C-alpha positions in Angstrom: 24.3 11.2 23.3 22.9 8.2 21.4 20.0 8.1 23.8 19.0 11.6 22.7 18.8 10.6 19.0 15.2 10.2 17.8 14.0 6.9 16.4 13.6 8.6 13.0 17.2 9.7 12.9 18.3 6.2 13.8 16.0 4.9 11.1 17.7 7.1 8.5 21.1 5.7 9.5 19.8 2.1 9.3 18.6 2.4 5.8 21.6 4.2 4.3 22.7 1.0 2.7 19.6 0.9 0.5 19.8 4.5 -0.7 21.7 5.7 -3.7 22.6 9.3 -4.3 20.2 10.3 -1.5 17.3 8.6 -3.2 15.9 5.4 -1.8 16.1 2.1 -3.7 13.9 -0.7 -2.2 13.9 -3.1 -5.1 15.7 -6.2 -3.7 16.5 -9.1 -5.9 14.0 -8.0 -8.5 11.1 -7.5 -6.0 9.8 -4.0 -5.4 9.2 -3.3 -1.7 7.0 -0.3 -0.8 4.6 0.7 1.9 1.1 2.1 2.2 1.3 5.6 3.9 -1.3 4.3 6.4 1.7 2.8 8.1 2.7 6.3 9.3 -0.7 7.2 10.8 0.6 7.3 14.3 3.1 10.1 13.6 2.1 13.7 14.5 2.5 15.3 11.1 0.0 13.8 8.6 0.7 16.2 5.8 1.6 14.9 2.3 5.1 16.3 2.5 5.6 14.5 5.8 4.4 11.3 4.3 7.0 11.7 1.6 9.7 12.4 4.2 8.7 9.3 6.2 8.8 7.1 3.1 12.3 8.3 2.1 13.5 8.0 5.7 12.4 4.4 5.7 14.4 3.7 2.5 11.4 3.0 0.3 11.1 3.9 -3.4 7.5 2.9 -3.9 4.3 3.8 -2.1 0.6 3.2 -2.0 -0.6 6.7 -1.3 -3.6 7.4 0.9 -5.9 10.0 -0.7 -6.7 12.1 2.3 -3.3 13.8 2.4 -3.3 14.2 -1.4 -6.6 16.0 -1.4 -5.5 18.2 1.5 -2.4 19.3 -0.3 -4.5 20.1 -3.4 -6.8 22.3 -1.3 -10.0 20.4 -0.6 -12.4 22.5 1.5 -12.3 21.7 5.2 -15.4 20.9 7.2 -18.2 18.5 6.6 -20.1 20.3 3.7 -20.6 17.4 1.3 -21.9 19.7 -1.5 -18.8 21.9 -1.3 -16.5 18.9 -1.4 -18.3 17.4 -4.3 -18.2 20.7 -6.2 -14.5 21.0 -5.5 -13.7 17.5 -6.7 -15.6 17.9 -9.9 -14.1 21.3 -10.9 -10.5 21.3 -9.4 -7.6 21.7 -11.7 -5.0 18.9 -12.0 -2.1 21.4 -11.5 -1.6 20.6 -7.8 -1.7 16.8 -8.5 1.0 17.3 -11.2 3.0 19.1 -8.5 2.6 16.1 -6.2 3.8 13.7 -8.9 6.9 15.9 -9.3 7.5 16.1 -5.5 7.6 12.3 -5.3 9.6 11.8 -8.5 12.2 14.3 -7.4 12.7 12.3 -4.1 12.9 9.0 -6.0 9.5 7.6 -4.9 7.1 6.0 -7.3 3.4 6.5 -6.6 2.3 3.0 -7.4 -1.3 2.9 -6.3 -3.7 5.6 -5.1 -6.3 4.9 -2.3 -8.9 7.4 -3.4 -12.5 7.1 -4.4 -15.7 5.4 -3.2 -18.3 3.3 -5.1 -20.9 5.5 -3.5 -19.5 8.7 -5.0 -21.3 10.3 -7.9 -20.1 9.5 -11.4 -18.4 12.9 -11.7 -16.5 12.3 -8.4 -15.4 8.8 -9.5 -14.2 10.3 -12.7 -12.2 12.8 -10.6 -10.6 10.0 -8.6 -9.4 8.3 -11.8 -8.1 11.6 -13.3 -6.1 12.2 -10.2 -4.7 8.7 -10.3 -3.6 9.1 -13.9 -2.1 12.5 -13.2 0.0 11.1 -10.3 1.2 8.3 -12.6 -0.3 5.5 -10.5 -1.6 2.2 -12.1 -5.0 2.4 -10.5 -7.1 3.2 -7.5 -7.7 0.8 -4.6 -10.7 0.3 -2.4 -12.4 -2.5 -0.4 -13.3 -5.7 -2.2 -16.9 -6.5 -3.2 -18.7 -7.7 -6.4 -21.0 -4.6 -6.2 -18.0 -2.2 -6.0 -16.4 -4.0 -9.0 -19.5 -3.6 -11.1 -19.8 0.1 -10.1 -16.2 1.0 -10.8 -15.1 -1.1 -13.7 -16.7 1.2 -16.4 -14.6 4.1 -15.1 -11.5 1.9 -15.1 -12.2 1.0 -18.7 -12.8 4.6 -19.6 -9.6 5.9 -18.1 -7.5 2.8 -19.0 -6.5 2.3 -15.4 -7.1 -0.5 -12.9 -9.5 -0.8 -10.0 -7.5 -2.7 -7.4 -9.5 -4.4 -4.6 -8.1 -4.9 -1.1 -9.3 -7.6 1.3 -9.6 -7.7 5.0 -11.2 -10.8 6.6 -13.7 -11.5 3.8 -11.9 -14.6 2.5 -12.8 -16.3 5.8 -16.5 -15.7 5.2 -18.7 -18.4 3.7 -19.3 -18.0 0.0 -16.6 -15.4 -0.5 -14.9 -15.6 -3.9 -12.0 -13.6 -5.4 -12.9 -15.1 -8.7 -16.4 -13.6 -8.9 -14.9 -10.2 -8.3 -12.2 -10.7 -10.9 -14.7 -12.0 -13.5 -16.4 -8.5 -13.6 -13.7 -7.3 -16.0 -10.1 -7.5 -17.1 -9.2 -4.2 -15.4 -10.1 -5.6 -12.0 -6.9 -6.5 -10.0 -6.2 -7.4 -6.4 -4.4 -5.5 -3.7 -4.1 -8.8 -1.9 -3.6 -8.5 1.9 -1.7 -11.7 2.6 -1.7 -11.1 6.4 -5.5 -10.7 6.6 -6.0 -13.7 4.3 -3.9 -15.9 6.5 -5.4 -14.5 9.8 -8.9 -15.2 8.6 -8.4 -18.5 6.8 -5.2 -20.1 8.1 -4.5 -21.0 4.4 -1.1 -20.5 2.8 -1.2 -17.2 0.8 1.4 -18.6 -1.6 -1.1 -21.0 -3.1 -3.6 -18.3 -3.9 -0.8 -16.1 -5.3 0.3 -18.9 -7.6 -3.2 -19.3 -8.9 -4.1 -15.6 -9.3 -0.7 -13.9 -9.8 -1.6 -12.4 -13.1 -4.4 -10.5 -11.4 -2.5 -9.3 -8.4 -1.2 -5.7 -8.7 0.2 -5.5 -5.2 0.4 -7.4 -1.9 0.1 -6.0 1.6 2.7 -7.6 3.8 2.0 -8.1 7.5 2.7 -10.9 9.9 -0.2 -12.3 11.8 -1.2 -15.4 13.8 -3.7 -17.7 12.3 -7.4 -18.3 13.2 -6.5 -21.3 15.5 -3.7 -19.6 17.4 -3.9 -18.0 20.8 -4.3 -15.1 20.4 -5.9 -15.6 17.0 -5.7 -13.4 13.9 -3.3 -11.0 15.7 -0.7 -8.6 14.2 2.9 -9.4 15.2 6.3 -7.9 14.2 7.7 -9.4 11.1 9.1 -12.9 11.8 7.1 -13.3 15.1 3.8 -14.3 13.6 2.8 -17.3 11.5 2.2 -15.6 8.1 4.8 -16.9 5.6 6.1 -13.5 4.7 9.6 -14.6 3.5 8.1 -17.4 1.5 5.8 -15.0 -0.3 8.7 -12.7 -1.2 10.9 -15.6 -2.4 8.0 -17.0 -4.5 7.6 -13.6 -6.3 11.3 -13.4 -6.7 11.6 -16.9 -8.2 8.8 -16.4 -10.6 9.8 -12.8 -11.5 6.2 -11.7 -11.2 5.7 -7.9 -11.4 3.9 -7.6 -8.0 4.7 -4.8 -5.7 4.9 -5.8 -2.0 3.8 -3.1 0.3 4.5 -3.1 4.0 1.5 -2.3 6.1 2.5 -1.5 9.7 -0.3 -2.7 12.0 1.4 -4.3 15.0 1.8 -2.3 18.2 4.8 0.1 18.1 7.2 -0.7 20.9 8.0 2.0 23.5 10.9 4.1 22.4 10.4 3.5 18.7 8.1 5.1 16.1 6.4 4.1 12.8 9.4 5.0 10.7 11.7 3.0 12.8 9.4 0.0 12.7 8.9 0.2 8.9 12.7 0.2 8.6 12.7 -3.1 10.5 10.2 -4.5 8.1 12.2 -3.3 5.1 15.3 -5.0 6.5 13.4 -8.2 7.1 12.3 -8.2 3.4 15.7 -7.3 2.2 17.3 -10.3 4.1 14.6 -12.6 2.8 15.3 -11.6 -0.8 19.1 -11.0 -0.5 20.2 -13.6 2.1 23.8 -13.2 1.1 23.6 -9.4 1.1 23.8 -9.1 -2.7 
């Protein structure tokens, strides 16, 4: 009978210990653990309500929300007509987005950051992205890091009194790259620091950068990777099987009481017989044990 149970059902059973009154609670030892909904990209249902279900099933009470499912729920025109999409974004009511905020709140999930918007959008579309962000109750929008993007988006962040939060991939390993130059564009620039990509590209301890820039880090993407000198190099691994100091990062934030959300980003290959929810559950449990080694 147990063999017939789905990985998702097993996942729900596993995380029951971190749920209270049927609502998830993934703040362990003062550190908020969440996930980016990109982690669930391999699952068949990619609707917004499914993303919420997956998040709750994984026992998580915070999320970085991908904008595609948000816009689909709100009724963005299908197809590739850019003019129609632009017209919709610049005229749509915020009512559906208010509905989304309530959906997540009722399930006990905080929308922490919204991944929506593009520096190449028109001014009106960027305004729309920030209005959606504010309506959802998120602290800011996130996009890929660059000085040019910071200069483009900071005036809108200032206008809406929100943050523009920049995510890195392997850029820190490139000659001449500087987090500081991006942050210097304005006080509303923050980092969505991907510790795994940073370590995979540079081999440097992410904790040292976190110590120096913690006041400008809104969230951290957690993943475990091998370093640039390993074989194979810069490769995603299940939590605890790579070289990224994931536990040390969590315990540093816990010790210093920094208000930095730590979001699991599932990128390693999902084992046969499991699924994305089941693997995120394993990552959550890894984080919980790192922060609550005595189970309290």
